[in-house]
C-alpha positions in Angstrom: 22.2 -13.6 10.8 18.6 -13.1 9.9 17.3 -11.5 6.7 14.7 -9.1 8.1 12.9 -8.8 4.7 13.0 -10.7 1.5 10.6 -12.3 -1.1 11.8 -15.8 -1.4 8.4 -16.7 -2.8 9.0 -14.5 -5.9 8.5 -16.4 -9.2 12.1 -15.6 -10.1 13.1 -18.1 -7.4 10.5 -20.7 -8.2 11.6 -24.3 -7.6 15.0 -23.2 -6.4 14.2 -22.1 -2.8 15.8 -25.2 -1.3 19.0 -24.6 -3.1 18.9 -20.9 -2.2 18.4 -21.6 1.5 21.3 -24.0 1.4 23.5 -21.2 0.1 22.2 -18.9 2.7 23.0 -21.4 5.5 26.5 -21.9 4.1 27.0 -18.2 4.3 26.1 -18.2 8.0 22.5 -17.0 7.7 20.1 -18.7 10.2 16.7 -17.5 9.0 14.7 -15.0 7.0 11.4 -13.1 7.1 9.6 -13.8 3.8 7.1 -11.1 3.0 3.9 -11.7 1.1 2.4 -8.9 -1.0 -1.1 -9.9 -2.0 -3.7 -12.7 -2.0 -1.9 -14.1 -5.1 1.4 -14.9 -3.2 0.2 -15.5 0.3 -0.2 -19.3 -0.4 3.4 -19.4 -1.7 4.7 -17.8 1.5 2.6 -20.3 3.6 4.1 -23.2 1.6 7.6 -22.0 2.2 6.9 -21.6 5.9 5.6 -25.2 6.0 8.5 -26.6 4.0 11.2 -24.8 5.9 9.7 -24.1 9.4 13.0 -23.7 11.1 14.3 -21.1 8.6 11.4 -19.2 7.1 9.5 -16.7 9.3 6.3 -15.9 7.2 4.8 -12.4 6.8 1.5 -11.7 5.1 0.4 -8.3 4.0 -1.2 -6.3 1.2 1.4 -4.2 -0.6 0.3 -0.7 -1.8 1.1 -1.8 -5.4 -1.5 -4.6 -5.1 -4.3 -2.7 -3.4 -6.4 -2.4 -6.6 -6.2 -6.2 -7.1 -7.7 -7.1 -3.7 -10.9 -9.1 -3.4 -13.8 -8.2 -1.2 -12.6 -10.9 1.3 -8.9 -9.8 1.4 -8.9 -8.8 5.1 -10.6 -12.0 6.2 -8.2 -14.1 4.1 -5.2 -12.1 5.5 -6.4 -12.7 9.1 -6.8 -16.4 8.3 -3.1 -16.7 7.3 -2.0 -14.8 10.4 -4.2 -17.1 12.6 -2.7 -20.2 10.8 0.9 -19.0 11.6 1.1 -17.6 15.1 4.7 -16.6 14.5 3.9 -14.6 11.4 4.2 -10.9 11.1 2.1 -8.5 9.0 3.9 -7.3 5.9 4.4 -5.9 3.8 2.0 -3.0 3.8 2.4 0.7 3.4 2.0 3.8 1.3 3.5 4.6 -2.1 3.3 7.8 -4.2 6.2 6.7 -6.5 4.0 4.3 -8.4 2.2 5.4 -11.5 -1.3 6.8 -10.8 -1.2 6.0 -7.0 -4.7 5.2 -5.6 -4.0 7.1 -2.4 -7.4 7.0 -0.8 -7.5 3.2 -1.1 -3.9 2.9 0.1 -4.7 4.8 3.2 -7.8 2.8 3.9 -6.0 -0.5 3.4 -3.1 0.6 5.5 -5.3 1.5 8.5 -7.1 -1.8 8.3 -3.8 -3.7 8.4 -2.4 -1.6 11.3 -5.6 -2.3 13.2 -5.3 -6.0 12.4 -1.7 -6.1 13.6 -2.7 -4.4 16.8 -5.6 -6.8 17.4 -3.4 -9.8 16.9 -0.3 -8.3 18.6 1.8 -8.9 15.5 4.7 -6.8 14.3 4.2 -5.0 11.0 6.6 -4.3 8.1 6.0 -1.0 6.3 6.9 0.0 2.7 7.1 3.7 2.0 8.1 5.5 -1.1 7.7 9.3 -1.5 5.0 9.2 1.1 6.7 9.9 4.4 4.5 12.9 5.3 1.3 10.9 4.8 2.7 7.9 6.5 3.8 9.8 9.6 0.4 11.5 9.7 -1.2 8.1 9.7 1.0 6.8 12.5 0.5 9.8 14.7 -3.3 9.2 14.6 -3.1 5.8 16.2 -3.5 5.8 20.0 -1.0 3.0 20.1 1.0 1.1 17.5 2.3 -2.4 16.9 6.0 -3.0 16.6 6.9 -1.4 13.3 9.7 -2.0 10.8 10.3 0.7 8.2 12.0 -1.6 5.6 14.6 -0.3 3.2 14.4 3.0 5.0 15.0 5.9 2.8 13.6 8.8 4.7 15.3 11.8 6.3 17.0 12.0 9.7 14.1 14.1 10.9 11.6 11.5 9.8 13.8 8.8 11.4 13.9 10.7 14.7 10.1 10.9 14.9 9.6 7.3 13.8 12.1 6.1 16.4 10.2 8.0 19.1 7.1 6.1 18.0 9.0 2.9 18.5 9.9 2.1 14.9 12.8 -0.2 13.8 14.6 0.5 10.5 16.1 -2.0 8.0 18.7 -1.4 5.3 19.6 -3.4 2.3 22.7 -3.7 0.2 21.3 -1.4 -2.4 22.3 1.5 0.0 25.9 0.5 -0.5 25.7 1.9 -3.9 28.0 5.0 -4.2 25.1 7.3 -5.0 23.3 6.4 -1.7 25.8 8.3 0.5 23.0 10.4 2.1 21.1 7.3 3.1 24.2 5.9 4.7 24.6 9.1 6.6 21.1 8.7 8.1 21.9 5.0 8.8 25.0 6.0 10.8 22.9 8.3 13.1 20.0 6.0 13.9 19.7 4.4 17.4 21.8 1.2 17.0 19.3 -0.9 18.9 16.7 -0.2 16.2 18.7 -1.1 13.1 18.1 -4.3 11.1 19.6 -5.7 7.9 17.7 -7.1 4.9 18.3 -8.1 1.3 14.8 -7.4 -0.2 15.8 -10.2 -2.6 15.3 -10.7 -5.5 15.3 -6.9 -5.8 17.6 -4.1 -4.4 20.9 -5.5 -5.7 24.1 -4.5 -4.0 27.4 -3.5 -5.7 29.9 -6.5 -6.1 27.6 -9.2 -4.8 29.1 -12.4 -3.5 26.1 -14.5 -4.6 24.1 -14.3 -7.9 21.1 -16.1 -9.1 19.8 -15.5 -12.7 20.9 -11.8 -12.5 18.9 -11.0 -9.5 19.8 -10.3 -5.8 20.5 -13.5 -3.9 19.4 -13.7 -0.3 22.8 -15.1 0.7 24.3 -11.6 0.0 23.0 -10.7 3.5 26.4 -11.9 4.9 28.3 -9.2 3.0 25.6 -6.6 3.6 25.8 -7.2 7.3 29.6 -6.9 7.3 29.6 -3.7 5.3 26.9 -2.0 7.4 28.6 -3.1 10.6 31.7 -1.3 9.5 29.7 1.9 9.1 28.3 1.5 12.6 31.5 0.2 14.1 29.7 -2.7 15.7 29.4 -6.5 15.6 27.0 -7.8 12.9 25.4 -9.9 15.7 23.8 -6.7 16.9 21.5 -6.6 13.8 20.4 -10.2 14.5 19.5 -9.3 18.1 17.5 -6.3 16.9 15.6 -8.5 14.4 14.7 -10.9 17.1 13.5 -8.0 19.3 11.3 -6.7 16.5 9.9 -10.2 15.9 9.2 -10.6 19.6 11.5 -13.6 20.0 
C-alpha cells in the first residue's frame, strides 16, 4: 500500500515521524508521497526524504493557500528541490475559491508556472482544487500537453471526472469520503476508470469515521490500510490495484 498524498512534515507530527512510519509499516503500508505546500515546509519534506529514502517519496509545490507568502525566488527554489530529488513529484499546487478572499489572478499565474515546470522536468503533478473546477478545467484545456496529473481528494462531479480522465488525470480519495454525508462523492468514485483511482490519507487532515489509528486527535497515516479496504469494497476489487495505480502515476 502506498499513501498517494499526505503531509508527514506537518508540525502536528513534529519529532514523531519515525514512530508514525513504524506504525504505517506494521499496518502493511510500504511508502507514501509527502507533499510540500510552500517554501516554509519544503526543507522539512526534503529532510524526511533524506531520513527515510526507502519510504518517503517527496513532492514539492506551492499550495494556493500559500501563494501570497511566496518570495521572488520561489520558482527557482522549487526547481532546485526537484533537481535535488529526481524521484520527486510536483505538489501540491492548484486553485481554490473556497478560501477567504481568494487571490485568483495570482493563483492562476502560479498554477501555470508550476504546470510548465512539471512539463519541462517530466514530473507528475498533484493538484488541489476546491470550488474551482470550472477554472481548473479551463486551465488544463489550454495546455497543448499535460504532465501526469493527480486530482487529490477528488470532489468534483462525474462530468468533470469524465473530462479530466480524457485528459489523462488520476484521482485519489481519502477516508474522509467514507463519512455518511459524502455518499455523492462515493457514487462518483464508483464510476471512475478503475485504473485511474488512487488512495490517500491527506493526514493529518481529512479524518475518517472510526479510525484504526489516532495521533493527538488528528488523522494518522496508518489509517490508509482501512481506507484501502473500504474503498476496495465499493469498487469490488483488490486493494493492490490502488498501489499499482499509484506507481503508474509516479512513473515507477
